[in-house]
N, C-alpha and C positions, 0 to 999 in steps of 0.2 A: 504491498498498501504505497509505503514512506515513497518509493524509488516513484512511482507513478503519480502521486503527487507533485513531487518536485520537481516530474519534467514538465507536470503543467503548470505550476510556478515558472522557470523558467522559460517556457515559449511564451507565457503570457510577455515576460519582462524583454522577449527574443522580437515580439512583434511589434513591441515600441520602438526597438532600434533598429538602422538602419544596417547594418552589419550580421554575421552570422555566427558569434562565437556563443551565444546564449542557446542559440536554436539548436548548434552542433552538441550542448550542454543536454538540452531535454532530449534531443534522439538518445544519447548516451542510457541518460536515467531510464527512458522508456524499455530500451532493449534490456537493463539490466533486469528492471521488473516483469519483464517475459520469463526470464530463467527461473523465477519461483513461480508466475503467475501464467503457467501453462494450461494450454486445451485440454489437457487429459482430467487437471485436477480442476479449476475453475474455469471452467468454460466459457461463462458470459464476463467473466472479468479481465480474462485474456484475450475476448474480444474488445471491451472497453482500452485494453492497451494497445491493440493493434489501432483500431480506429484514431486513438491520441499519435501515436508515431505514425498517422500518416498525415495529420495533419501539421505536426511539426516537420517531416519530409516536404511536403508540400509548400511551407512558407519556404523551408532552405532548396528547392526548386525554383520557386518564382525569384529566388536574387543570384540564382546560376546561372553560367550561360550552355548548359548542357541539359540534357532530359535524367542522367540517375536518377536523382534525389523522387523527381516526379515520377519516374516508374517505380522506383521503390512506393512511392507514398500509394498506388495504383494497385501495388500486390498486397500493401497493407489494407485500405479499405476492402478488397475484394476476401482476405484472409476473413477481418472482421463480420462480414456479413455472411460467411458461412457458420458464424452463431447463432449474430441476428440476424434471426431471420423474420419474416414478415409474418409467418404464421404467431413465433414467440415472442416476438416484441417487436411490433408493428411501427411504432415511432422511431426507437432507435436503430431500425432496417431503413428505413424512411431519410433519416436524419445520414445514416451512412453513404446511401445512393445517391442524397445531392454532393457530399463530401466528394465523391466517386466522381461525380457531372463534374465539379469545379477542378478536380485534377485533371480531369481526361481535356476540358479543356483548357487546361493549361500547357497541355501535351500538344494539344492538338494545334495550337499558335506558333507552336514552333515547328512544325512537322506540315512537309507539305501534303497534297490531297484534304480529304474533309474528314476522312473516317473516323478519326480519333473525334473530332466534332462532334458527329453525327451519335456517336457513343454516348459522348456528353450530353446532347438532347436529349436521348434517350432514357439516360439513367438519371435527370431531372422531372423529369416527365413523371415516369414511374414513382417517384419520390412524393411529389405530387397527388398520387391518389391516398396517401394516409394523412402527407401535411397537407390539410384542407384549412381554407379561411377560418370556417366554423371551429374545428376542434381546433388550431395552432396558429393564432394568425400571424405570431412574427417569426413562426416558422415557415410557415407559406410564404410569407413577403421574401425571406432571404432567398428561397429557392427560385421566387419569380424573378428575384434580382439575377441570382445564377444564371437560369435562363436563358435572363434577357443577355447577358454576357455572351451566353454559348451562341443565341442565334444571329449575334454582332457580328463575331468570329467567320460564321457559317455563311454571313451575307457577304462578307469581305470577299468571296472566294467566288463566288458566283457573280453572272451579270445582273439579275433580275435587282429586285430591292424587298421582296416579299420575305424573307428572312430579315430584313433591316426593318421593317414596320414592325412584324411580330415582335423582335426584340423592343422596339419602342413600348408598345402596348404592355410586354412581360414588365419593363422597367414603373412604367406608370403605376401599373397596377399595383406591382411590391409599396412604391410611395402612398399609397393609400393606406396601409398598414405602419411603412416605415417613416413615421414624422419627424421632423427634427427635433421636437419635443420629447416625444418618449428615446428614441435612438440615435440621438446626431451622427452617430460616427458610422453605423450604418444607414442613414437615410442619406449619408455623403457619397458612401459607397455607391449607392443606385443610383445618387447624381452624376457621377462620373462615368457610370454605366451606360447610362442613359444617354449623355453626351457624346459616349465613344458611338454609338447606333444613329444618333442625329447628325454627327460629323460623317460620319460614313455617306448617309441617307443626302446630305448637303453636296457632299462631293459628288454625286452623281445625278443629280439634278439642277436644272439652272436656275439662278436668283442665290439669294444669300439669306434666306427666310431660315432655313433647317440649320446654317451654319451659327446665324444670329444667337437659334437656340440652345446648339450646341455652347457654345462659348457660354451662356447664361449661366447649363448646369453645369458646367465646370467651375466657374465661378461662386456660385451657390456650394459645390462643393467643398470649395476653400475654405468656404467660411468655420466647416467644422474640421476639414484637413487639413489644421494649421501644422507649420515646420518644429513646435516646439512638441508636438501630443504626437503625432505621427508624423514623424520625416520622411520616409519613404513615399506612404501614400500621397506625401504632400508632394513629393518631386515628381511623383508618375500624373498626378492631373495636372502640373503646371507643366511636365511634357504635353499629356493633351490639349490643353490650353493653345500652348504653343504650336502646335496639328492644325488645330480649328482656327486662328488666327491667320496663321499663314495663308489656310485656302481664302477666307476672305479678302485677304491683303491681296492676292492673285486676283482677284475680281474687283476690286473698288479701285479707286485712284486714290492717290496722296501717299503715302508714308506711315501714316499710328499703326496701322494694323500690322504690320510691319515689324517695324519698331517694338512693339507690345509681344510678338511672337519671338525677337531675340532676347528679350528679361525674361520670357518666362521660360524659355532654353538653358537661359545660364541661371536664374533661377535651381533648376533642375541638374543640370550638372553640380551646383555647390553640394549637393547631396551624394547622385549618384560615383563623382569621381573621387571623394576620397572613404567611399564606403568599398571600391572597387568594384562596383556593379557595370564590368565590362559590356556585357550584352546591354545595358541600357544608355551606356556612355556612347559605344559607337551610334547606336540609331539618333540618337539628342541631336550629338553633333553633327551628323550628316544632314538632319531639317536645318540646325542652325547655321550653317555653310548655306542651305539653300535658300533663308530668310535673308541672309547679310548679299548675299549675289542676287537677290529681287530687290533688296532696296537699295542698293546701289548704284542699279540699272536704273531703276524708277524714280533717282534720286538726281542722274543724268539726263533722264528724258525730260524731266523739271523747268531743268534751268533753262533760261531764255537763250533764244538765238542770238548769236553773235553776226 
């Protein structure tokens, strides 16, 4: 029990920090717990620790450039679901399906094709069969938000907008229960997810309305996702905000949006670089350089002719 609880405490700390040291410690604590919490001896307690291990590995995987930790997270969730069955513990089964879907979505984000993302959507939709709004409204909202995230990733890889529209619908449904007053950080996560879906829709449509909505959603998220409270999440949303502002800046005259985009990327890099988050750093610098190039081009075009 002590090692499992230690893992939980370390994982909570690790979620609030931009590095990985606490999360690494959490993984070690959970693995130590599993040496005594065996499936043969205490099957449900074993499943609990497998599930906890999965969440710590998933958080590690989010910060790493490869997929090893995410693969391990998927394996841990699948192990947990062998004892956390729908018949025995339906809500814990649904929780595990939700977590599995989230990990599969993160894997799918890094792989080509759509197989993992389709698995993620399927897992999240089955979770909603038990995680109903009437029964567990906050859990229902969490899974709706995760479903929106997975649908948005699927939509990125397809030419139409059907999955992106469904992503917006799922995120807005989640926000009916995930209100700022009740769960401010979860509300901010869903605002961030909503922003991504709106941004992708905006890039495929004419005009700027969806992109304006995306910027508003990201800025709303940043009201709770502050640098002091959740530095990595703050940086991720700053990076997303930069992308939406860059897309707006390309469609508008003037330089204000592009200047704001560069500022957002700089803010994100202030967290990504010292934390050694190479995957985020590389992408952020590419988009920042593009914004600077567009900004220089726009400034030259605005100079009076001689």
